MARVO-934247 format. One record per residue (C-alpha): x, y, z; residue in three letters. Coordinates in steps of 0.001 Angstrom, whole numbers, plus 524288, in hexadecimal, padded with zeros to 5 digits. Layout:
residues N
u:X v:Y w:Z residuo:ALA .
...
This chain:
residues 395
u:B6699 v:E5290 w:28D6E residuo:UNK .
u:B6E0A v:E5C49 w:284F3 residuo:UNK .
u:B7C3D v:E5F44 w:2874F residuo:UNK .
u:B7E34 v:E6A0B w:2915A residuo:UNK .
u:B82C9 v:E7754 w:28C07 residuo:UNK .
u:B8FF1 v:E75EA w:292EF residuo:UNK .
u:B9204 v:E687D w:28D32 residuo:UNK .
u:B8E0F v:E6D35 w:27FB5 residuo:UNK .
u:B97AF v:E786D w:27FE1 residuo:UNK .
u:BA304 v:E70D9 w:2859D residuo:UNK .
u:BA124 v:E647C w:27DCE residuo:UNK .
u:B9F4A v:E6C7A w:27177 residuo:UNK .
u:BAC7C v:E727F w:27470 residuo:UNK .
u:BB22F v:E64E6 w:2754B residuo:UNK .
u:BACEC v:E61B8 w:267E8 residuo:UNK .
u:BB261 v:E6E6C w:26286 residuo:UNK .
u:BBFC4 v:E6B69 w:267D2 residuo:UNK .
u:BBF87 v:E5D3A w:26423 residuo:UNK .
u:BBF0B v:E5771 w:271A9 residuo:UNK .
u:BB341 v:E4ECC w:26F7A residuo:UNK .
u:BAB98 v:E4978 w:26433 residuo:UNK .
u:B9FBB v:E517F w:2677E residuo:UNK .
u:B92DB v:E55B7 w:26204 residuo:UNK .
u:B8F1C v:E61AA w:269F6 residuo:UNK .
u:B80B8 v:E5E81 w:26B39 residuo:UNK .
u:B78D8 v:E698C w:270CB residuo:UNK .
u:B8098 v:E75B6 w:26D48 residuo:UNK .
u:B7770 v:E8122 w:26CE2 residuo:UNK .
u:B7B9C v:E8944 w:26162 residuo:UNK .
u:B8322 v:E8945 w:254C7 residuo:UNK .
u:B8D58 v:E918C w:25B6B residuo:UNK .
u:B92A5 v:E85AA w:26290 residuo:UNK .
u:B9B3A v:E81CF w:2573D residuo:UNK .
u:BA816 v:E7AAB w:258D8 residuo:UNK .
u:BB3D3 v:E7C76 w:25047 residuo:UNK .
u:BBA9E v:E71BB w:248CE residuo:UNK .
u:BAF57 v:E6CB6 w:240A1 residuo:UNK .
u:BA998 v:E62EF w:24A46 residuo:UNK .
u:B9B91 v:E5F13 w:247E8 residuo:UNK .
u:B92C2 v:E6115 w:2539C residuo:UNK .
u:B8476 v:E6198 w:25733 residuo:UNK .
u:B7D90 v:E6CFD w:25DA7 residuo:UNK .
u:B6FB8 v:E6FA8 w:261C5 residuo:UNK .
u:B6885 v:E794B w:2591D residuo:UNK .
u:B59B7 v:E79B3 w:257D1 residuo:UNK .
u:B55FE v:E6DAE w:25F86 residuo:UNK .
u:B5EA5 v:E6450 w:257FD residuo:UNK .
u:B6CDC v:E61EC w:2550A residuo:UNK .
u:B7505 v:E66F9 w:249E4 residuo:UNK .
u:B8194 v:E6129 w:244F4 residuo:UNK .
u:B8A99 v:E6C74 w:241C4 residuo:UNK .
u:B97AB v:E6D76 w:23B6A residuo:UNK .
u:B9D89 v:E7890 w:24361 residuo:UNK .
u:BA4DA v:E83A3 w:23D05 residuo:UNK .
u:BB38D v:E83C1 w:23D08 residuo:UNK .
u:BB52E v:E9272 w:23C90 residuo:UNK .
u:BB5C4 v:E91C3 w:22DCA residuo:UNK .
u:BA850 v:E8C50 w:22AF9 residuo:UNK .
u:B9AD3 v:E8D5B w:2312F residuo:UNK .
u:B94C8 v:E82B0 w:2393E residuo:UNK .
u:B8B79 v:E7A48 w:2316D residuo:UNK .
u:B7F09 v:E73E2 w:23646 residuo:UNK .
u:B7DD6 v:E668C w:22FEF residuo:UNK .
u:B708E v:E61AA w:23410 residuo:UNK .
u:B6746 v:E605F w:23F6F residuo:UNK .
u:B693E v:E5382 w:24672 residuo:UNK .
u:B62D8 v:E4D1F w:2522B residuo:UNK .
u:B69E3 v:E40A9 w:2566A residuo:UNK .
u:B7883 v:E3F46 w:25499 residuo:UNK .
u:B8347 v:E3554 w:25746 residuo:UNK .
u:B9110 v:E3A48 w:259A0 residuo:UNK .
u:B9F3E v:E36F1 w:25C30 residuo:UNK .
u:BA06A v:E2823 w:25AB3 residuo:UNK .
u:BAB40 v:E2167 w:26270 residuo:UNK .
u:BAF82 v:E134F w:26064 residuo:UNK .
u:BB158 v:E0A20 w:26BBA residuo:UNK .
u:BBFB9 v:E05F8 w:26C80 residuo:UNK .
u:BBBEC v:DF7EF w:2694E residuo:UNK .
u:BB55F v:DFCBD w:25CD3 residuo:UNK .
u:BA838 v:DF66D w:25F6D residuo:UNK .
u:B9FF2 v:E0249 w:26313 residuo:UNK .
u:B9E2D v:E10BA w:26058 residuo:UNK .
u:B9981 v:E1A71 w:26A8C residuo:UNK .
u:B9416 v:E27DD w:26762 residuo:UNK .
u:B8BAD v:E3263 w:26D69 residuo:UNK .
u:B7EEA v:E36BB w:2678D residuo:UNK .
u:B72E6 v:E3F16 w:2690D residuo:UNK .
u:B687A v:E3559 w:26513 residuo:UNK .
u:B5DFF v:E37BA w:26F62 residuo:UNK .
u:B564D v:E4458 w:2706E residuo:UNK .
u:B4D1D v:E48C8 w:27B13 residuo:UNK .
u:B4285 v:E4CBD w:271AF residuo:UNK .
u:B3C63 v:E5667 w:26F98 residuo:UNK .
u:B474E v:E5EC5 w:27542 residuo:UNK .
u:B520C v:E56C0 w:26EA4 residuo:UNK .
u:B5BAC v:E580C w:279C5 residuo:UNK .
u:B67F6 v:E50FC w:275CA residuo:UNK .
u:B6BB3 v:E4483 w:27CD0 residuo:UNK .
u:B797D v:E408F w:27949 residuo:UNK .
u:B7C91 v:E3263 w:27C96 residuo:UNK .
u:B871D v:E2853 w:27A11 residuo:UNK .
u:B849C v:E1CC1 w:2712E residuo:UNK .
u:B8C73 v:E10DB w:26D3C residuo:UNK .
u:B8AE6 v:E0789 w:261D2 residuo:UNK .
u:B922D v:DFC4A w:25BCD residuo:UNK .
u:B9C31 v:E0044 w:25198 residuo:UNK .
u:B92E6 v:DFC65 w:246A6 residuo:UNK .
u:B8829 v:E0539 w:24BF3 residuo:UNK .
u:B801C v:DFA68 w:25217 residuo:UNK .
u:B7BF5 v:DF904 w:2603F residuo:UNK .
u:B7A68 v:E079D w:262D5 residuo:UNK .
u:B78DB v:E0A5D w:27162 residuo:UNK .
u:B7672 v:E16E2 w:278C1 residuo:UNK .
u:B7F8F v:E16D8 w:28488 residuo:UNK .
u:B7AFF v:E230C w:28BBA residuo:UNK .
u:B6CEB v:E26E7 w:28DD1 residuo:UNK .
u:B6CC8 v:E31A6 w:297FC residuo:UNK .
u:B66E3 v:E3ECE w:293F5 residuo:UNK .
u:B740B v:E45B5 w:29504 residuo:UNK .
u:B7DFD v:E4670 w:289E8 residuo:UNK .
u:B87D1 v:E3B3D w:288EB residuo:UNK .
u:B92AC v:E3C43 w:27ED4 residuo:UNK .
u:BA0ED v:E39E8 w:27B03 residuo:UNK .
u:BA247 v:E2B1A w:27D02 residuo:UNK .
u:BB041 v:E2633 w:27ED9 residuo:UNK .
u:BB312 v:E178D w:27EA1 residuo:UNK .
u:BBBDF v:E10F6 w:2888A residuo:UNK .
u:BC752 v:E096C w:2827F residuo:UNK .
u:BC0E5 v:DFC44 w:28533 residuo:UNK .
u:BB3F4 v:E00AE w:27F1C residuo:UNK .
u:BAC5F v:DFD86 w:28B8A residuo:UNK .
u:BA9C0 v:E0B58 w:29089 residuo:UNK .
u:BA63F v:E18C0 w:28B31 residuo:UNK .
u:BA9B8 v:E25BB w:29172 residuo:UNK .
u:BA0B8 v:E30E2 w:28DCC residuo:UNK .
u:B9BEF v:E3EAB w:290CB residuo:UNK .
u:B8EDE v:E4030 w:29799 residuo:UNK .
u:B869B v:E4A5F w:29E77 residuo:UNK .
u:B7E75 v:E3FCE w:2A523 residuo:UNK .
u:B8090 v:E4482 w:2B303 residuo:UNK .
u:B791A v:E4CB0 w:2BCCB residuo:UNK .
u:B81A8 v:E5886 w:2BA34 residuo:UNK .
u:B805A v:E57AD w:2AB68 residuo:UNK .
u:B8F11 v:E5916 w:2A9E3 residuo:UNK .
u:B9694 v:E529C w:29EF7 residuo:UNK .
u:B9E46 v:E476A w:2A4EF residuo:UNK .
u:BA5F2 v:E3B57 w:2A0FA residuo:UNK .
u:B9EFC v:E2E57 w:2A27D residuo:UNK .
u:BA287 v:E2047 w:29F4C residuo:UNK .
u:B9965 v:E1528 w:29BCA residuo:UNK .
u:B9AC4 v:E073C w:2973B residuo:UNK .
u:B9A15 v:E05C3 w:2887F residuo:UNK .
u:B8C11 v:E00E5 w:2897B residuo:UNK .
u:B87CF v:E0D3E w:290B3 residuo:UNK .
u:B8753 v:E071D w:29E36 residuo:UNK .
u:B8EFF v:E0A5A w:2AA88 residuo:UNK .
u:B8F89 v:E1921 w:2A883 residuo:UNK .
u:B994C v:E1FF3 w:2B182 residuo:UNK .
u:B9B95 v:E2E79 w:2B356 residuo:UNK .
u:BAA23 v:E3191 w:2B3D3 residuo:UNK .
u:BAAA0 v:E4063 w:2B570 residuo:UNK .
u:BA2E8 v:E4A5D w:2BD2E residuo:UNK .
u:BA585 v:E58D2 w:2BAF3 residuo:UNK .
u:B9E15 v:E6548 w:2B819 residuo:UNK .
u:BA491 v:E665D w:2AAD7 residuo:UNK .
u:BA556 v:E5D8B w:29EFF residuo:UNK .
u:BACE2 v:E50C6 w:29EC8 residuo:UNK .
u:BADD5 v:E4864 w:2927E residuo:UNK .
u:BB5E9 v:E3C54 w:28EDE residuo:UNK .
u:BC0D4 v:E3BF3 w:284DD residuo:UNK .
u:BC5FB v:E2E16 w:28535 residuo:UNK .
u:BCA32 v:E2284 w:28D69 residuo:UNK .
u:BD822 v:E1E6D w:29028 residuo:UNK .
u:BDCC1 v:E1276 w:28899 residuo:UNK .
u:BDB59 v:E09B4 w:2947F residuo:UNK .
u:BCDE3 v:E0F0C w:297DB residuo:UNK .
u:BD1F3 v:E13B1 w:2A54D residuo:UNK .
u:BD12B v:E226C w:2A301 residuo:UNK .
u:BC85A v:E2BFE w:29BC2 residuo:UNK .
u:BCD0A v:E38B1 w:295B8 residuo:UNK .
u:BC2BD v:E435A w:296A2 residuo:UNK .
u:BC086 v:E51EC w:2952E residuo:UNK .
u:BBABE v:E5B0B w:29F47 residuo:UNK .
u:BB89F v:E6974 w:2A1E1 residuo:UNK .
u:BB6EA v:E6757 w:2B087 residuo:UNK .
u:BC1AB v:E713C w:2B33A residuo:UNK .
u:BBD84 v:E7B6D w:2A941 residuo:UNK .
u:BC4B5 v:E7833 w:29CB7 residuo:UNK .
u:BC373 v:E6B2E w:295EB residuo:UNK .
u:BCE9D v:E6277 w:29A32 residuo:UNK .
u:BD2F3 v:E5479 w:29816 residuo:UNK .
u:BD0EB v:E4AE6 w:2A33B residuo:UNK .
u:BD2C7 v:E3C7A w:2A592 residuo:UNK .
u:BCC4E v:E3343 w:2AF45 residuo:UNK .
u:BCB49 v:E24F8 w:2B29A residuo:UNK .
u:BC0C6 v:E1DAA w:2AB21 residuo:UNK .
u:BB8A3 v:E1D3D w:2B78D residuo:UNK .
u:BB954 v:E2C10 w:2B93D residuo:UNK .
u:BC3AB v:E2C6D w:2C3DF residuo:UNK .
u:BD0E7 v:E334E w:2C3B3 residuo:UNK .
u:BCDD8 v:E3ECD w:2BADF residuo:UNK .
u:BDA10 v:E45D9 w:2B61F residuo:UNK .
u:BDA46 v:E5319 w:2AF6E residuo:UNK .
u:BE43B v:E5277 w:2A464 residuo:UNK .
u:BE325 v:E6044 w:29EC9 residuo:UNK .
u:BE027 v:E6D81 w:2A4B4 residuo:UNK .
u:BE77C v:E784A w:29DE4 residuo:UNK .
u:BDC4C v:E820B w:29D0D residuo:UNK .
u:BD85E v:E7E83 w:28F28 residuo:UNK .
u:BCDCD v:E752F w:28A9D residuo:UNK .
u:BD34F v:E67A6 w:287FD residuo:UNK .
u:BCB91 v:E5E43 w:27F72 residuo:UNK .
u:BCC53 v:E5228 w:276F6 residuo:UNK .
u:BD562 v:E4A55 w:27FB5 residuo:UNK .
u:BD9FE v:E3D6D w:27A15 residuo:UNK .
u:BE3D5 v:E33C5 w:27F61 residuo:UNK .
u:BEE7C v:E2DFD w:276CE residuo:UNK .
u:BEC4D v:E1F78 w:27425 residuo:UNK .
u:BF82C v:E1BFC w:27C6F residuo:UNK .
u:BF28D v:E23F2 w:287A6 residuo:UNK .
u:BFE8A v:E2C61 w:2899E residuo:UNK .
u:BF961 v:E39A3 w:28505 residuo:UNK .
u:BECED v:E416E w:28391 residuo:UNK .
u:BEA23 v:E4ACD w:27865 residuo:UNK .
u:BE01C v:E5595 w:279E7 residuo:UNK .
u:BDCA4 v:E62ED w:27498 residuo:UNK .
u:BDDCD v:E6F24 w:27CC5 residuo:UNK .
u:BDB5A v:E7D9F w:27B13 residuo:UNK .
u:BD0B9 v:E871F w:2777C residuo:UNK .
u:BC73A v:E866D w:26C3D residuo:UNK .
u:BCE98 v:E8A21 w:25FFB residuo:UNK .
u:BDBC2 v:E871F w:2663A residuo:UNK .
u:BDBE4 v:E78DB w:26A46 residuo:UNK .
u:BE867 v:E70E0 w:26A3A residuo:UNK .
u:BEBA0 v:E627C w:26BA6 residuo:UNK .
u:BF2D5 v:E5F1C w:27825 residuo:UNK .
u:BF964 v:E52D1 w:27D14 residuo:UNK .
u:BFB78 v:E4EC2 w:28B23 residuo:UNK .
u:BFFEE v:E42B5 w:29254 residuo:UNK .
u:BF53F v:E3979 w:296BE residuo:UNK .
u:BF5FA v:E3F32 w:2A480 residuo:UNK .
u:BF49F v:E4D44 w:29FA7 residuo:UNK .
u:C0304 v:E50E7 w:2A022 residuo:UNK .
u:C0B6C v:E56DA w:29556 residuo:UNK .
u:C012A v:E5E4E w:28D9B residuo:UNK .
u:C05F9 v:E62B9 w:28037 residuo:UNK .
u:BFF3E v:E6B07 w:275D8 residuo:UNK .
u:C0169 v:E6357 w:2694C residuo:UNK .
u:BFB58 v:E6C94 w:25F58 residuo:UNK .
u:BFD64 v:E7AED w:26330 residuo:UNK .
u:BF402 v:E7FB8 w:258C5 residuo:UNK .
u:BECB1 v:E8CC9 w:25988 residuo:UNK .
u:BE04F v:E85F0 w:254C8 residuo:UNK .
u:BD8EF v:E79C2 w:25900 residuo:UNK .
u:BDF7F v:E6C73 w:25998 residuo:UNK .
u:BD540 v:E62DA w:25E74 residuo:UNK .
u:BD0DF v:E54C2 w:2607A residuo:UNK .
u:BDDA3 v:E4D33 w:261D6 residuo:UNK .
u:BDCF3 v:E3E95 w:25F2D residuo:UNK .
u:BE7F1 v:E34D6 w:26163 residuo:UNK .
u:BED2F v:E2B21 w:25797 residuo:UNK .
u:BEF3A v:E1D2C w:25C34 residuo:UNK .
u:BFDE4 v:E1F9A w:25D80 residuo:UNK .
u:BFBC6 v:E2972 w:268B2 residuo:UNK .
u:C04C4 v:E32B5 w:26155 residuo:UNK .
u:BFC80 v:E3995 w:2570A residuo:UNK .
u:BF107 v:E42AA w:25952 residuo:UNK .
u:BE733 v:E46A6 w:24F01 residuo:UNK .
u:BDF50 v:E5301 w:2512D residuo:UNK .
u:BD7F9 v:E5DEC w:24A62 residuo:UNK .
u:BDE69 v:E6B3B w:248F0 residuo:UNK .
u:BDA5E v:E7878 w:243A4 residuo:UNK .
u:BE851 v:E7D95 w:24337 residuo:UNK .
u:BE78D v:E7FA7 w:23489 residuo:UNK .
u:BDA51 v:E864B w:23501 residuo:UNK .
u:BD209 v:E7A2C w:232F1 residuo:UNK .
u:BCFEE v:E6E00 w:23B1D residuo:UNK .
u:BD908 v:E6370 w:235EE residuo:UNK .
u:BDE5F v:E5672 w:23AD4 residuo:UNK .
u:BEC4B v:E55D5 w:2400A residuo:UNK .
u:BF4E6 v:E4B4C w:24605 residuo:UNK .
u:BFEBA v:E4E39 w:250BB residuo:UNK .
u:C0A3D v:E455B w:253BB residuo:UNK .
u:C0A9E v:E47A1 w:26267 residuo:UNK .
u:C1899 v:E42C0 w:263BE residuo:UNK .
u:C1EAB v:E4B22 w:25916 residuo:UNK .
u:C145F v:E5608 w:25A09 residuo:UNK .
u:C132E v:E54B4 w:24B4D residuo:UNK .
u:C0680 v:E597B w:24522 residuo:UNK .
u:C0092 v:E5432 w:23884 residuo:UNK .
u:BF4EC v:E5A2F w:231AE residuo:UNK .
u:BEC10 v:E4F6C w:22C89 residuo:UNK .
u:BE107 v:E56BE w:225C2 residuo:UNK .
u:BE09B v:E62F0 w:21D5F residuo:UNK .
u:BD2DC v:E6724 w:219D5 residuo:UNK .
u:BCB30 v:E73A7 w:21834 residuo:UNK .
u:BC15D v:E6F97 w:2228C residuo:UNK .
u:BC2E0 v:E6982 w:23017 residuo:UNK .
u:BC7BF v:E5BBE w:232D7 residuo:UNK .
u:BC618 v:E56EE w:240D1 residuo:UNK .
u:BC147 v:E4BF2 w:249BD residuo:UNK .
u:BCD3C v:E43DA w:2468A residuo:UNK .
u:BCF10 v:E361C w:24BD4 residuo:UNK .
u:BD9EA v:E2C09 w:24A0A residuo:UNK .
u:BD834 v:E1E67 w:244D5 residuo:UNK .
u:BDB81 v:E141B w:24F24 residuo:UNK .
u:BE842 v:E1110 w:24835 residuo:UNK .
u:BEC47 v:E1F4F w:24730 residuo:UNK .
u:BEDD8 v:E1F72 w:2386A residuo:UNK .
u:BE166 v:E2694 w:2345C residuo:UNK .
u:BD953 v:E322B w:238B6 residuo:UNK .
u:BCAB6 v:E33D5 w:23767 residuo:UNK .
u:BC572 v:E41A5 w:23828 residuo:UNK .
u:BB9EC v:E4A29 w:234A4 residuo:UNK .
u:BBBA1 v:E5414 w:229BB residuo:UNK .
u:BB302 v:E5EFD w:224B1 residuo:UNK .
u:BBB79 v:E6121 w:21893 residuo:UNK .
u:BB037 v:E5C6F w:2100B residuo:UNK .
u:BA6BB v:E6665 w:215E5 residuo:UNK .
u:BA0A3 v:E5C6C w:21F03 residuo:UNK .
u:BA6A8 v:E540E w:229BB residuo:UNK .
u:BAAFE v:E4693 w:22590 residuo:UNK .
u:BB41E v:E3BD4 w:22A02 residuo:UNK .
u:BC1E7 v:E3B07 w:2246C residuo:UNK .
u:BCD16 v:E3171 w:22625 residuo:UNK .
u:BDB93 v:E337B w:223B2 residuo:UNK .
u:BE859 v:E2C6A w:225FE residuo:UNK .
u:BF13F v:E339A w:22F6A residuo:UNK .
u:BFD0B v:E31D9 w:22680 residuo:UNK .
u:BF6AF v:E399F w:21B9C residuo:UNK .
u:BEEC8 v:E35E9 w:20FBF residuo:UNK .
u:BE0C6 v:E382F w:20BF9 residuo:UNK .
u:BD677 v:E3CEC w:21571 residuo:UNK .
u:BCAF7 v:E343E w:21248 residuo:UNK .
u:BBCF9 v:E3886 w:21416 residuo:UNK .
u:BB56E v:E2D35 w:21A2D residuo:UNK .
u:BA793 v:E32AF w:21A87 residuo:UNK .
u:BA127 v:E3879 w:20E8A residuo:UNK .
u:B93B8 v:E3D7E w:21217 residuo:UNK .
u:B9471 v:E4BFB w:20ED4 residuo:UNK .
u:B895A v:E4F09 w:2182B residuo:UNK .
u:B8F39 v:E478B w:2239C residuo:UNK .
u:B9660 v:E4DA4 w:22EF0 residuo:UNK .
u:B9F63 v:E43B6 w:23551 residuo:UNK .
u:BA5F2 v:E44C8 w:24297 residuo:UNK .
u:BACA8 v:E3D7A w:24DA4 residuo:UNK .
u:BB42F v:E32BF w:2465A residuo:UNK .
u:BB83C v:E2732 w:24ECC residuo:UNK .
u:BC097 v:E1BBE w:24A49 residuo:UNK .
u:BBCD4 v:E0DCF w:24D2C residuo:UNK .
u:BC745 v:E0739 w:2559C residuo:UNK .
u:BCB5F v:DFE8B w:24A38 residuo:UNK .
u:BCCE8 v:E0A49 w:24129 residuo:UNK .
u:BC3AD v:E0541 w:236A4 residuo:UNK .
u:BB82E v:E0E75 w:238C5 residuo:UNK .
u:BB532 v:E1C46 w:23D0B residuo:UNK .
u:BA8ED v:E1FC5 w:2447E residuo:UNK .
u:BA3EF v:E2DA5 w:2436F residuo:UNK .
u:B9803 v:E360A w:2457D residuo:UNK .
u:B91B3 v:E3BC4 w:2396B residuo:UNK .
u:B8648 v:E442F w:235A5 residuo:UNK .
u:B8039 v:E3ED2 w:2294E residuo:UNK .
u:B726D v:E3ADC w:22593 residuo:UNK .
u:B6D3D v:E459B w:22E71 residuo:UNK .
u:B72A7 v:E4075 w:23B52 residuo:UNK .
u:B7F44 v:E3DEE w:242A0 residuo:UNK .
u:B82EB v:E2FB1 w:2446C residuo:UNK .
u:B8EAE v:E2714 w:24711 residuo:UNK .
u:B9532 v:E20B7 w:23B4B residuo:UNK .
u:BA0C8 v:E17DD w:238A6 residuo:UNK .
u:BA8ED v:E1713 w:22C59 residuo:UNK .
u:BB446 v:E0E8B w:22809 residuo:UNK .
u:BC13E v:E159A w:226D9 residuo:UNK .
u:BC13E v:E13E0 w:2180C residuo:UNK .
u:BB493 v:E1BA0 w:21747 residuo:UNK .
u:BABCA v:E0FE7 w:21503 residuo:UNK .
u:BA1D1 v:E09A5 w:21DE0 residuo:UNK .
u:B9AED v:E15DF w:222EC residuo:UNK .
u:B9099 v:E1170 w:22CB5 residuo:UNK .
u:B8746 v:E1981 w:234D6 residuo:UNK .
u:B86CE v:E1372 w:24267 residuo:UNK .
u:B7C5B v:E1C0A w:24885 residuo:UNK .
u:B6FCA v:E20EE w:242A5 residuo:UNK .
u:B68BC v:E2BE6 w:2499D residuo:UNK .
u:B5B5A v:E3120 w:24635 residuo:UNK .
u:B5BFA v:E3EEB w:240A6 residuo:UNK .
u:B4E70 v:E42E0 w:2451E residuo:UNK .
u:B508E v:E3D9C w:252CD residuo:UNK .
u:B44B4 v:E34AD w:25219 residuo:UNK .
u:B4C0D v:E2803 w:2542A residuo:UNK .
u:B54C7 v:E2D01 w:25EF8 residuo:UNK .
u:B497D v:E33A0 w:265ED residuo:UNK .
u:B433F v:E2649 w:26772 residuo:UNK .
u:B4EBC v:E21C0 w:26FB1 residuo:UNK .
u:B4AA7 v:E29D4 w:27B6C residuo:UNK .
């Protein structure tokens, strides 16, 4: 079942604004182009195209026609498994997309499909003890996007939300008792929190603007998120209960996708304040801002190393999109991937900080890869069929 038009539009907006690692499968035209250089997939003439969207200074570029794809890998906290969502099964001959959640061992073995309903399932989020996965699904009678939880083997699926809008998970609390999620049930997208069993839902934001990309500090005391309108997003902080909201960036252009360092003090994010998407670090105690990257083309999708001493990010400075690594205290920005035809996205650190998983388009398809932090040991963990023949046999 393809994504509903409402879900396509709203979830595409989330990808634009950095709220979710999203491929917007099913968009109907090339006009649905996000800013900020994110790679996404849209439906064209019966297939899927990977596009590098325009930034306002360059045209969007179609890379290739692709059928199956694997996206947005996330490590289990215990480091043993990687979950991702993928469009591997097509209802031929119509090729309706069927996005599902998969999990595999960290070395790429033991690949299992966790969801198998005809509705889209995406955005897996691991519980802290690696035993459960929260996710987005439209597998309900109403066809609405809701938050679900399942055991890590795909069993014991529970629906946690029920609205006429879109609900999607951000992350679990450190003790696994609460889930932070986004919802537009009251019009705008706001940040909510609920018990892990779906009870006691609390609305944390509601200022009339769209609020996305909520992330809790590792010590649990504060939540960072982005708020505003497209083209004028800022990074906000609030207490864990929603009190004391503060605009930390006050920029006339987009500041998006905040990510916490392990010290619960520093935030890394992407900003267009200087006319191009670059990586910045904010000391949230001193309100001190440091620019990390300076390039002629966008840098974004930043993520901290577990120890808080390095940043991985995606850069298009080399006229493609590849994975870079830099120390936060300065020094060289090292390019980790070197395939000039590859388009990398969604970097995710292993819990021990020795590897980075990412999604990449190379060899004519989009798969999940891992690489050591010194740039060695590149391994493709998934291997989709470009012509769809192998995946079509699954159904």
